[in-house]
One Martini backbone bead per residue (centre of mass of N, CA, C, O) as a GRO file, in nm:
protein
  137
    1MET     BB    1   9.330   9.224  10.523
    2SER     BB    2   9.136   9.080  10.757
    3MET     BB    3   8.997   8.762  10.841
    4ARG     BB    4   8.882   8.850  11.145
    5GLY     BB    5   8.836   9.144  11.120
    6GLU     BB    6   8.804   9.508  11.205
    7LYS     BB    7   8.703   9.492  11.492
    8ARG     BB    8   8.765   9.669  11.780
    9THR     BB    9   8.832   9.618  12.135
   10GLU     BB   10   8.813   9.815  12.389
   11PHE     BB   11   8.860   9.927  12.693
   12PRO     BB   12   8.690   9.996  12.946
   13GLN     BB   13   8.699  10.220  13.198
   14LYS     BB   14   8.674  10.016  13.431
   15VAL     BB   15   8.922   9.846  13.348
   16ARG     BB   16   9.136  10.072  13.344
   17LYS     BB   17   9.108  10.150  13.642
   18ALA     BB   18   9.180   9.871  13.763
   19ALA     BB   19   9.459   9.847  13.624
   20PHE     BB   20   9.580  10.104  13.745
   21ALA     BB   21   9.552  10.019  14.041
   22ARG     BB   22   9.735   9.771  14.009
   23ALA     BB   23   9.993   9.937  13.918
   24CYS     BB   24  10.002  10.098  14.199
   25ARG     BB   25  10.023   9.850  14.399
   26ASP     BB   26  10.180   9.629  14.201
   27CYS     BB   27  10.491   9.481  14.098
   28PRO     BB   28  10.567   9.194  13.889
   29VAL     BB   29  10.865   9.262  13.875
   30GLU     BB   30  11.159   9.130  13.912
   31GLY     BB   31  11.386   9.345  14.092
   32VAL     BB   32  11.156   9.555  14.148
   33GLU     BB   33  11.062   9.816  14.320
   34ASN     BB   34  10.790   9.885  14.505
   35ILE     BB   35  10.571  10.175  14.460
   36PRO     BB   36  10.337  10.299  14.633
   37GLY     BB   37  10.113  10.488  14.420
   38VAL     BB   38  10.294  10.411  14.170
   39PRO     BB   39  10.301  10.372  13.847
   40GLN     BB   40  10.386  10.060  13.683
   41CYS     BB   41  10.520   9.864  13.468
   42GLU     BB   42  10.424   9.524  13.394
   43SER     BB   43  10.700   9.459  13.231
   44CYS     BB   44  10.960   9.658  13.349
   45GLY     BB   45  10.894   9.884  13.605
   46ILE     BB   46  10.856  10.157  13.526
   47GLU     BB   47  10.764  10.471  13.554
   48LEU     BB   48  10.459  10.620  13.501
   49LYS     BB   49  10.348  10.864  13.275
   50SER     BB   50  10.202  11.092  13.119
   51GLY     BB   51  10.172  10.953  12.787
   52ASN     BB   52  10.306  10.643  12.882
   53ILE     BB   53  10.027  10.488  12.857
   54GLU     BB   54   9.926  10.139  12.806
   55TYR     BB   55   9.656   9.931  12.706
   56GLU     BB   56   9.719   9.588  12.688
   57HIS     BB   57   9.681   9.307  12.517
   58LEU     BB   58   9.783   8.995  12.591
   59VAL     BB   59   9.564   8.893  12.409
   60PRO     BB   60   9.494   8.957  12.116
   61ASP     BB   61   9.222   9.083  11.965
   62GLY     BB   62   9.267   8.927  11.683
   63LEU     BB   63   9.285   8.639  11.875
   64GLY     BB   64   9.040   8.674  12.110
   65GLY     BB   65   9.076   8.901  12.301
   66GLU     BB   66   8.945   9.027  12.578
   67PRO     BB   67   8.804   9.316  12.760
   68THR     BB   68   8.967   9.239  13.035
   69LEU     BB   69   9.146   9.246  13.323
   70GLU     BB   70   9.319   8.984  13.261
   71ASN     BB   71   9.393   9.117  12.955
   72CYS     BB   72   9.522   9.366  13.106
   73GLY     BB   73   9.792   9.590  13.044
   74VAL     BB   74  10.027   9.812  13.200
   75TRP     BB   75  10.220  10.004  12.978
   76CYS     BB   76  10.474  10.126  12.813
   77ARG     BB   77  10.480  10.287  12.511
   78SER     BB   78  10.780  10.324  12.411
   79SER     BB   79  10.860  10.000  12.443
   80CYS     BB   80  10.675   9.756  12.525
   81SER     BB   81  10.426   9.793  12.339
   82LYS     BB   82  10.568   9.812  12.065
   83LYS     BB   83  10.722   9.547  12.079
   84LYS     BB   84  10.476   9.360  12.104
   85THR     BB   85  10.320   9.448  11.855
   86PHE     BB   86  10.558   9.424  11.625
   87LYS     BB   87  10.703   9.137  11.726
   88GLU     BB   88  10.434   8.959  11.807
   89ASP     BB   89  10.137   9.021  11.715
   90ASN     BB   90  10.149   9.077  11.409
   91PRO     BB   91  10.279   8.806  11.315
   92ARG     BB   92  10.052   8.624  11.431
   93MET     BB   93   9.818   8.751  11.262
   94GLN     BB   94   9.941   8.700  10.982
   95LYS     BB   95   9.951   8.394  11.011
   96ALA     BB   96   9.647   8.355  11.049
   97ASP     BB   97   9.568   8.473  10.775
   98ARG     BB   98   9.723   8.271  10.599
   99ALA     BB   99   9.576   8.019  10.701
  100LEU     BB  100   9.290   8.105  10.615
  101LYS     BB  101   9.346   8.148  10.315
  102SER     BB  102   9.443   7.859  10.261
  103ALA     BB  103   9.187   7.704  10.363
  104PHE     BB  104   8.993   7.886  10.145
  105GLY     BB  105   9.143   7.963   9.874
  106LEU     BB  106   9.262   8.294   9.888
  107LYS     BB  107   9.469   8.307   9.678
  108PRO     BB  108   9.628   8.476   9.460
  109ALA     BB  109   9.667   8.513   9.141
  110ARG     BB  110   9.903   8.456   8.913
  111GLN     BB  111  10.076   8.706   8.728
  112LYS     BB  112  10.193   8.823   8.448
  113ILE     BB  113  10.427   9.048   8.366
  114GLN     BB  114  10.371   9.335   8.184
  115SER     BB  115  10.594   9.457   7.930
  116ALA     BB  116  10.783   9.637   7.695
  117GLY     BB  117  11.064   9.634   7.752
  118PHE     BB  118  11.347   9.659   7.566
  119ARG     BB  119  11.533   9.823   7.368
  120ARG     BB  120  11.703   9.810   7.095
  121ALA     BB  121  12.013   9.810   7.012
  122GLY     BB  122  12.225   9.978   6.854
  123PRO     BB  123  12.475  10.028   6.670
  124GLN     BB  124  12.810   9.994   6.688
  125ASN     BB  125  13.086  10.178   6.703
  126SER     BB  126  13.357  10.146   6.470
  127ALA     BB  127  13.661  10.128   6.356
  128SER     BB  128  13.789  10.114   6.023
  129ARG     BB  129  14.051  10.230   6.137
  130PRO     BB  130  14.317  10.304   6.277
  131LEU     BB  131  14.432  10.505   6.498
  132GLN     BB  132  14.588  10.826   6.474
  133ARG     BB  133  14.837  10.995   6.586
  134LYS     BB  134  14.993  11.298   6.574
  135SER     BB  135  15.288  11.185   6.604
  136GLU     BB  136  15.258  10.986   6.338
  137GLN     BB  137  15.213  11.212   6.095
   0.00000   0.00000   0.00000
């Protein structure tokens, strides 16, 4: 459970259209040739195709990022968006949750684990006399 609330704010269609037009107009990635009229990822610069477009919050929604054009990035879904979400945004939000829980004393109580334990081992069989091989008989 998130301490910051569960409500997500998605980008309105007007913001997504403006961000898409910006991605078609200019590519901010250095060293990547800008292709006018072709949408390019604002993170890595590859050409975006249908089904591989993600509108990403630059400042995560869970950390107060607003659904505005300045906070909207048009990124490729396959690599850039997933990498940012799972490697950067989620750990930052989890850390914020831990800090809030600690500040308000909401740490779970530690409980001793109750178990039945292990069964007692039975007696071990041991030879009462030395084993005799058939050749010795």
